[in-house]
C-alpha positions in Angstrom: -116.1 90.1 218.7 -115.4 86.5 219.7 -115.9 85.4 216.0 -112.8 87.3 215.0 -110.7 86.1 217.8 -107.8 83.8 216.9 -105.9 81.6 219.3 -102.4 80.1 219.0 -101.9 76.9 221.0 -98.3 76.0 222.0 -98.3 72.2 222.4 -96.0 69.3 223.2 -95.6 67.4 219.9 -94.0 64.4 221.6 -97.0 63.7 223.8 -99.3 61.3 222.0 -102.5 62.5 223.7 -101.6 66.1 223.2 -101.0 65.5 219.5 -104.3 63.7 219.3 -106.2 66.6 220.9 -104.5 69.2 218.7 -105.3 67.1 215.6 -109.0 67.0 216.7 -109.1 70.7 217.2 -107.5 71.2 213.8 -110.1 69.0 212.2 -113.0 71.0 213.8 -111.5 74.4 213.1 -113.6 75.1 210.0 -113.2 78.9 210.4 -109.4 78.9 210.7 -109.4 80.5 214.2 -106.7 78.3 215.7 -103.0 78.1 215.1 -100.7 75.4 216.4 -97.1 75.8 217.4 -95.1 72.8 218.5 -92.8 73.7 221.4 -90.1 71.8 219.6 -90.3 74.2 216.7 -87.6 76.6 217.8 -87.9 78.8 214.7 -91.6 79.3 215.2 -91.2 79.8 218.9 -88.9 82.8 218.2 -91.9 84.7 217.0 -93.5 84.3 220.5 -90.9 85.6 223.0 -93.6 86.0 225.7 -94.0 82.2 225.7 -91.4 80.4 227.9 -91.0 76.9 226.3 -90.1 75.3 229.6 -93.2 76.6 231.3 -95.4 75.9 228.3 -94.1 72.3 228.4 -95.4 72.0 231.9 -98.9 73.4 231.2 -100.6 74.2 227.9 -100.2 77.8 226.8 -102.4 79.7 224.3 -102.4 83.3 223.3 -105.1 85.2 221.5 -104.6 87.8 218.8 -104.8 90.5 221.5 -101.8 89.0 223.3 -103.9 87.6 226.2 -102.4 84.4 227.6 -104.5 81.4 228.6 -103.1 78.5 230.6 -104.0 74.8 231.1 -107.7 74.1 231.1 -108.5 77.8 230.4 -106.7 77.3 227.1 -108.2 73.9 226.4 -111.8 75.1 227.1 -111.4 78.2 225.0 -110.0 76.3 222.1 -112.9 73.8 222.1 -115.4 76.6 222.5 -113.9 78.4 219.5 -114.4 75.4 217.3 -117.9 74.9 218.6 -117.4 71.4 220.2 -117.3 70.0 223.7 -119.3 72.8 225.2 -119.8 70.7 228.4 -116.1 71.5 229.2 -117.3 74.9 230.5 -118.4 73.2 233.7 -114.7 72.7 234.4 -114.4 76.4 234.8 -117.2 76.8 237.4 -115.7 78.1 240.7 -115.7 75.0 242.9 -115.2 72.5 240.1 -112.3 74.7 238.7 -110.1 74.0 241.7 -110.4 70.2 241.4 -110.3 70.3 237.6 -107.1 72.3 237.6 -105.5 69.9 240.1 -106.4 67.0 237.9 -105.1 68.8 234.8 -101.8 69.5 236.5 -101.5 65.8 237.5 -102.2 64.8 233.9 -99.7 67.4 232.5 -97.0 66.2 234.9 -97.6 62.5 234.0 -98.8 62.9 230.4 -96.2 60.5 228.9 -97.0 57.7 231.3 -100.8 58.3 230.9 -100.5 58.4 227.1 -98.6 55.1 227.2 -101.2 53.5 229.5 -104.1 54.7 227.3 -102.6 54.1 223.9 -99.6 51.7 224.4 -97.5 54.3 222.6 -94.4 56.0 223.9 -93.6 59.7 223.2 -92.6 60.3 219.6 -89.8 62.9 219.4 -90.2 63.4 215.6 -93.9 63.4 215.1 -95.7 66.6 214.4 -99.3 67.8 214.1 -99.5 67.5 210.3 -97.6 64.2 210.1 -99.7 61.2 209.2 -97.0 58.7 210.0 -98.0 58.4 213.6 -101.3 56.8 214.2 -103.2 58.2 217.2 -106.1 55.7 217.4 -104.4 53.1 219.5 -103.0 51.1 216.6 -99.4 50.5 215.9 -97.5 53.4 214.3 -96.7 53.2 210.7 -93.2 52.3 209.5 -92.3 56.0 209.0 -92.6 56.7 212.7 -89.5 56.6 214.8 -91.3 54.4 217.4 -90.9 51.5 215.0 -87.4 52.5 214.0 -84.9 52.8 216.8 -82.2 54.5 214.7 -84.1 56.3 212.0 -82.1 58.7 209.9 -84.7 59.8 207.4 -87.9 60.0 209.4 -90.2 62.9 208.3 -87.8 64.5 205.9 
């Protein structure tokens, strides 16, 4: 039954590390089992009234095709398991480890912009999306199309 399960992830497209993870998941999703909805995509979010964008911006939300909701590391671990990668993440759901892993995740989620900047040197990108290639997520400088290099961009990603 798990092979037919689909999962929709609701992610923060302004967070550089969040975008990077979603792009990696997308690359490994060879069986088209994952869908990705940016919290900033108000039109797409209207199709998911059960998802509160404010809460989903605090902690990763995912919903399977049966309507079951997964939060935080439960969502992350499930997504990676569905694409057949990073199976070691399952230890983060073991009872004792789960408590500490969830605390660490909540800390990361609360400080993700600062942590992203410390790790990548890049600030949040309000106009970058999952399928945009303008924003480099490998620690290099963003391309000219990214608003990080243009303070007053009027035509970014049109």
